[in-house]
PAPA-442003 format. One record per atom (N, C-alpha, C): residue number from 1; y, z, x; atom name; residue in one letter. Coordinates in nm, 4 decimals. Layout:
// PAPA-442003
   pos          y          z          x   site   code
   NUM          Y          Z          X     CA      A
...
// end
This chain:
// PAPA-442003
   pos          y          z          x   site   code
     1    -3.5352    19.4382   -16.4593      N      M
     1    -3.5116    19.4950   -16.3288     CA      M
     1    -3.5769    19.4055   -16.2237      C      M
     2    -3.5112    19.3849   -16.1152      N      T
     2    -3.5618    19.2994   -16.0084     CA      T
     2    -3.6688    19.3728   -15.9300      C      T
     3    -3.7769    19.3033   -15.8994      N      Q
     3    -3.8830    19.3606   -15.8174     CA      Q
     3    -3.8527    19.3344   -15.6710      C      Q
     4    -3.8759    19.4347   -15.5896      N      H
     4    -3.8553    19.4217   -15.4461     CA      H
     4    -3.9885    19.4400   -15.3762      C      H
     5    -4.0016    19.3759   -15.2634      N      S
     5    -4.1233    19.3948   -15.1850     CA      S
     5    -4.1207    19.5335   -15.1225      C      S
     6    -4.2370    19.5884   -15.0905      N      P
     6    -4.2389    19.7197   -15.0253     CA      P
     6    -4.1582    19.7214   -14.8966      C      P
     7    -4.1570    19.6108   -14.8251      N      R
     7    -4.0824    19.6045   -14.6993     CA      R
     7    -3.9326    19.6208   -14.7247      C      R
     8    -3.8802    19.5555   -14.8281      N      T
     8    -3.7386    19.5687   -14.8623     CA      T
     8    -3.7074    19.7132   -14.8992      C      T
     9    -3.7923    19.7740   -14.9775      N      M
     9    -3.7707    19.9121   -15.0185     CA      M
     9    -3.7699    20.0034   -14.8967      C      M
    10    -3.8558    19.9788   -14.8017      N      D
    10    -3.8588    20.0604   -14.6811     CA      D
    10    -3.7266    20.0492   -14.6053      C      D
    11    -3.6720    19.9316   -14.5978      N      R
    11    -3.5446    19.9125   -14.5277     CA      R
    11    -3.4314    19.9871   -14.5969      C      R
    12    -3.4307    19.9843   -14.7275      N      V
    12    -3.3273    20.0546   -14.8023     CA      V
    12    -3.3441    20.2052   -14.7826      C      V
    13    -3.4668    20.2530   -14.7833      N      S
    13    -3.4917    20.3950   -14.7597     CA      S
    13    -3.4463    20.4359   -14.6202      C      S
    14    -3.4735    20.3532   -14.5221      N      I
    14    -3.4298    20.3821   -14.3851     CA      I
    14    -3.2774    20.3850   -14.3784      C      I
    15    -3.2133    20.2899   -14.4461      N      A
    15    -3.0666    20.2902   -14.4515     CA      A
    15    -3.0169    20.4180   -14.5188      C      A
    16    -3.0857    20.4631   -14.6220      N      G
    16    -3.0485    20.5868   -14.6898     CA      G
    16    -3.0567    20.7067   -14.5977      C      G
    17    -3.1629    20.7135   -14.5181      N      V
    17    -3.1760    20.8231   -14.4217     CA      V
    17    -3.0610    20.8183   -14.3213      C      V
    18    -3.0265    20.6981   -14.2755      N      A
    18    -2.9171    20.6833   -14.1785     CA      A
    18    -2.7836    20.7265   -14.2391      C      A
    19    -2.7562    20.6851   -14.3626      N      V
    19    -2.6308    20.7215   -14.4289     CA      V
    19    -2.6267    20.8724   -14.4525      C      V
    20    -2.7375    20.9298   -14.4973      N      A
    20    -2.7418    21.0746   -14.5199     CA      A
    20    -2.7224    21.1496   -14.3875      C      A
    21    -2.7832    21.0997   -14.2817      N      G
    21    -2.7663    21.1630   -14.1500     CA      G
    21    -2.6225    21.1549   -14.1015      C      G
    22    -2.5603    21.0418   -14.1224      N      L
    22    -2.4194    21.0267   -14.0850     CA      L
    22    -2.3325    21.1218   -14.1660      C      L
    23    -2.3629    21.1349   -14.2938      N      G
    23    -2.2886    21.2285   -14.3771     CA      G
    23    -2.3049    21.3715   -14.3294      C      G
    24    -2.4268    21.4098   -14.2950      N      A
    24    -2.4523    21.5452   -14.2455     CA      A
    24    -2.3800    21.5697   -14.1134      C      A
    25    -2.3662    21.4661   -14.0336      N      A
    25    -2.2971    21.4799   -13.9047     CA      A
    25    -2.1508    21.5213   -13.9232      C      A
    26    -2.0926    21.4901   -14.0370      N      H
    26    -1.9545    21.5314   -14.0650     CA      H
    26    -1.9410    21.6838   -14.0616      C      H
    27    -2.0493    21.7535   -14.0965      N      F
    27    -2.0467    21.8996   -14.0980     CA      F
    27    -2.0801    21.9579   -13.9609      C      F
    28    -2.1633    21.8888   -13.8860      N      C
    28    -2.2042    21.9377   -13.7539     CA      C
    28    -2.0971    21.9147   -13.6479      C      C
    29    -2.0270    21.8034   -13.6576      N      A
    29    -1.9261    21.7681   -13.5571     CA      A
    29    -1.8054    21.7037   -13.6243      C      A
    30    -1.7320    21.7786   -13.7066      N      P
    30    -1.6197    21.7190   -13.7805     CA      P
    30    -1.5120    21.6615   -13.6895      C      P
    31    -1.4991    21.7138   -13.5689      N      Q
    31    -1.3971    21.6631   -13.4773     CA      Q
    31    -1.4220    21.5169   -13.4392      C      Q
    32    -1.5465    21.4722   -13.4448      N      L
    32    -1.5764    21.3325   -13.4133     CA      L
    32    -1.5212    21.2367   -13.5190      C      L
    33    -1.5057    21.2855   -13.6412      N      F
    33    -1.4604    21.2015   -13.7513     CA      F
    33    -1.3101    21.2108   -13.7748      C      F
    34    -1.2442    21.3057   -13.7093      N      A
    34    -1.0994    21.3246   -13.7284     CA      A
    34    -1.0186    21.1996   -13.6954      C      A
    35    -1.0472    21.1258   -13.5864      N      P
    35    -0.9671    21.0060   -13.5583     CA      P
    35    -0.9781    20.8981   -13.6668      C      P
    36    -1.0897    20.8958   -13.7372      N      I
    36    -1.1088    20.7986   -13.8453     CA      I
    36    -1.0463    20.8506   -13.9747      C      I
    37    -1.0652    20.9791   -14.0001      N      T
    37    -1.0232    21.0394   -14.1260     CA      T
    37    -0.8728    21.0637   -14.1313      C      T
    38    -0.8135    21.1050   -14.0232      N      Q
    38    -0.6729    21.1466   -14.0216     CA      Q
    38    -0.5760    21.0398   -14.0719      C      Q
    39    -0.5873    20.9135   -14.0290      N      P
    39    -0.4903    20.8145   -14.0797     CA      P
    39    -0.4979    20.7936   -14.2315      C      P
    40    -0.6168    20.8056   -14.2879      N      L
    40    -0.6335    20.7833   -14.4317     CA      L
    40    -0.6080    20.9088   -14.5134      C      L
    41    -0.6296    21.0247   -14.4514      N      F
    41    -0.6140    21.1525   -14.5198     CA      F
    41    -0.5364    21.2479   -14.4295      C      F
    42    -0.4062    21.2231   -14.4112      N      P
    42    -0.3292    21.3044   -14.3169     CA      P
    42    -0.3116    21.4493   -14.3603      C      P
    43    -0.3166    21.4740   -14.4896      N      E
    43    -0.3081    21.6111   -14.5382     CA      E
    43    -0.4495    21.6625   -14.5618      C      E
    44    -0.4814    21.7756   -14.5048      N      D
    44    -0.6135    21.8378   -14.5179     CA      D
    44    -0.7235    21.7472   -14.4627      C      D
    45    -0.7014    21.6975   -14.3421      N      T
    45    -0.7980    21.6070   -14.2787     CA      T
    45    -0.9363    21.6698   -14.2698      C      T
    46    -0.9441    21.7954   -14.2294      N      R
    46    -1.0755    21.8607   -14.2166     CA      R
    46    -1.1446    21.8695   -14.3526      C      R
    47    -1.0709    21.9036   -14.4549      N      G
    47    -1.1292    21.9092   -14.5887     CA      G
    47    -1.1825    21.7746   -14.6340      C      G
    48    -1.1053    21.6701   -14.6056      N      W
    48    -1.1502    21.5351   -14.6422     CA      W
    48    -1.2680    21.4908   -14.5573      C      W
    49    -1.2759    21.5367   -14.4347      N      T
    49    -1.3927    21.5057   -14.3515     CA      T
    49    -1.5181    21.5623   -14.4182      C      T
    50    -1.5094    21.6850   -14.4653      N      Y
    50    -1.6243    21.7469   -14.5326     CA      Y
    50    -1.6554    21.6784   -14.6660      C      Y
    51    -1.5524    21.6436   -14.7415      N      R
    51    -1.5757    21.5736   -14.8692     CA      R
    51    -1.6444    21.4387   -14.8459      C      R
    52    -1.5946    21.3648   -14.7482      N      N
    52    -1.6556    21.2357   -14.7172     CA      N
    52    -1.7991    21.2537   -14.6690      C      N
    53    -1.8220    21.3563   -14.5885      N      G
    53    -1.9581    21.3839   -14.5423     CA      G
    53    -2.0513    21.4169   -14.6574      C      G
    54    -2.0041    21.4974   -14.7516      N      A
    54    -2.0863    21.5316   -14.8681     CA      A
    54    -2.1166    21.4075   -14.9516      C      A
    55    -2.0165    21.3228   -14.9677      N      T
    55    -2.0352    21.1999   -15.0449     CA      T
    55    -2.1376    21.1097   -14.9775      C      T
    56    -2.1246    21.0911   -14.8469      N      E
    56    -2.2178    21.0046   -14.7741     CA      E
    56    -2.3591    21.0630   -14.7727      C      E
    57    -2.3697    21.1949   -14.7635      N      T
    57    -2.5020    21.2579   -14.7676     CA      T
    57    -2.5675    21.2348   -14.9038      C      T
    58    -2.4924    21.2521   -15.0103      N      A
    58    -2.5466    21.2325   -15.1451     CA      A
    58    -2.5849    21.0864   -15.1697      C      A
    59    -2.4995    20.9944   -15.1273      N      I
    59    -2.5306    20.8518   -15.1453     CA      I
    59    -2.6559    20.8159   -15.0660      C      I
    60    -2.6615    20.8603   -14.9409      N      G
    60    -2.7784    20.8310   -14.8578     CA      G
    60    -2.9060    20.8876   -14.9172      C      G
    61    -2.9015    21.0113   -14.9662      N      A
    61    -3.0191    21.0719   -15.0282     CA      A
    61    -3.0605    20.9925   -15.1519      C      A
    62    -2.9636    20.9453   -15.2267      N      G
    62    -2.9938    20.8662   -15.3449     CA      G
    62    -3.0575    20.7322   -15.3132      C      G
    63    -3.0249    20.6761   -15.1983      N      L
    63    -3.0822    20.5472   -15.1595     CA      L
    63    -3.2287    20.5581   -15.1162      C      L
    64    -3.2715    20.6764   -15.0799      N      I
    64    -3.4073    20.6934   -15.0275     CA      I
    64    -3.5128    20.6698   -15.1347      C      I
    65    -3.4953    20.7255   -15.2515      N      A
    65    -3.5946    20.7126   -15.3581     CA      A
    65    -3.5575    20.5976   -15.4513      C      A
    66    -3.6547    20.5170   -15.4871      N      S
    66    -3.6271    20.4008   -15.5720     CA      S
    66    -3.5752    20.4416   -15.7102      C      S
    67    -3.6143    20.5575   -15.7608      N      R
    67    -3.5671    20.6029   -15.8932     CA      R
    67    -3.4178    20.6285   -15.8953      C      R
    68    -3.3624    20.6788   -15.7851      N      T
    68    -3.2207    20.7139   -15.7820     CA      T
    68    -3.1345    20.6057   -15.7177      C      T
    69    -3.1971    20.5025   -15.6690      N      R
    69    -3.1260    20.3974   -15.5972     CA      R
    69    -3.0163    20.3296   -15.6796      C      R
    70    -3.0383    20.2945   -15.8055      N      P
    70    -2.9297    20.2288   -15.8813     CA      P
    70    -2.8038    20.3150   -15.8934      C      P
    71    -2.8220    20.4442   -15.9148      N      V
    71    -2.7073    20.5340   -15.9247     CA      V
    71    -2.6392    20.5460   -15.7882      C      V
    72    -2.7199    20.5527   -15.6817      N      A
    72    -2.6639    20.5620   -15.5466     CA      A
    72    -2.5846    20.4363   -15.5110      C      A
    73    -2.6330    20.3213   -15.5503      N      V
    73    -2.5609    20.1964   -15.5230     CA      V
    73    -2.4286    20.1954   -15.5990      C      V
    74    -2.4294    20.2414   -15.7226      N      A
    74    -2.3039    20.2506   -15.7991     CA      A
    74    -2.2083    20.3491   -15.7321      C      A
    75    -2.2612    20.4616   -15.6859      N      G
    75    -2.1792    20.5590   -15.6138     CA      G
    75    -2.1236    20.5020   -15.4853      C      G
    76    -2.2053    20.4254   -15.4152      N      L
    76    -2.1596    20.3618   -15.2913     CA      L
    76    -2.0465    20.2639   -15.3195      C      L
    77    -2.0604    20.1850   -15.4254      N      A
    77    -1.9546    20.0897   -15.4616     CA      A
    77    -1.8250    20.1638   -15.4949      C      A
    78    -1.8358    20.2731   -15.5701      N      A
    78    -1.7170    20.3509   -15.6049     CA      A
    78    -1.6544    20.4129   -15.4807      C      A
    79    -1.7369    20.4655   -15.3925      N      Y
    79    -1.6874    20.5281   -15.2690     CA      Y
    79    -1.6173    20.4257   -15.1797      C      Y
    80    -1.6775    20.3082   -15.1645      N      L
    80    -1.6142    20.2032   -15.0838     CA      L
    80    -1.4835    20.1566   -15.1479      C      L
    81    -1.4809    20.1493   -15.2796      N      G
    81    -1.3570    20.1140   -15.3484     CA      G
    81    -1.2486    20.2178   -15.3248      C      G
    82    -1.2856    20.3454   -15.3296      N      F
    82    -1.1915    20.4539   -15.3027     CA      F
    82    -1.1378    20.4450   -15.1600      C      F
    83    -1.2259    20.4229   -15.0644      N      L
    83    -1.1815    20.4111   -14.9248     CA      L
    83    -1.0918    20.2890   -14.9054      C      L
    84    -1.1258    20.1778   -14.9704      N      A
    84    -1.0409    20.0582   -14.9613     CA      A
    84    -0.9023    20.0851   -15.0183      C      A
    85    -0.8964    20.1598   -15.1274      N      Y
    85    -0.7681    20.1994   -15.1860     CA      Y
    85    -0.6876    20.2814   -15.0868      C      Y
    86    -0.7526    20.3771   -15.0212      N      R
    86    -0.6817    20.4615   -14.9235     CA      R
    86    -0.6319    20.3779   -14.8051      C      R
    87    -0.7119    20.2825   -14.7604      N      V
    87    -0.6697    20.1939   -14.6509     CA      V
    87    -0.5490    20.1128   -14.6954      C      V
    88    -0.5555    20.0531   -14.8130      N      A
    88    -0.4454    19.9715   -14.8636     CA      A
    88    -0.3177    20.0547   -14.8772      C      A
    89    -0.3315    20.1766   -14.9242      N      R
    89    -0.2169    20.2660   -14.9395     CA      R
    89    -0.1572    20.3043   -14.8047      C      R
    90    -0.2432    20.3204   -14.7065      N      T
    90    -0.1973    20.3585   -14.5714     CA      T
    90    -0.1282    20.2431   -14.5015      C      T
    91    -0.1776    20.1221   -14.5200      N      V
    91    -0.1223    20.0042   -14.4537     CA      V
    91     0.0162    19.9700   -14.5075      C      V
    92     0.0404    19.9972   -14.6344      N      R
    92     0.1703    19.9656   -14.6960     CA      R
    92     0.2843    20.0245   -14.6238      C      R
// end
């Protein structure tokens, strides 16, 4: 396993808090995310806004603690791959 300096870990934790906060914002103000979500998820846009928010909250929370960080990074990669698939499908 690669060793990271405490400073690097702090930055990743801060990024995790930011991602988790952004995910939580999907529940507080879903209308703000509708213009982004609607083109990729035209059916049940509000539901997908909440699903994406839950995913981002979980990934962000996982990035905060070093023990859960590897799983969170894998989840982030899968989530970004899923979003890229939706973008590619929409552009076609």
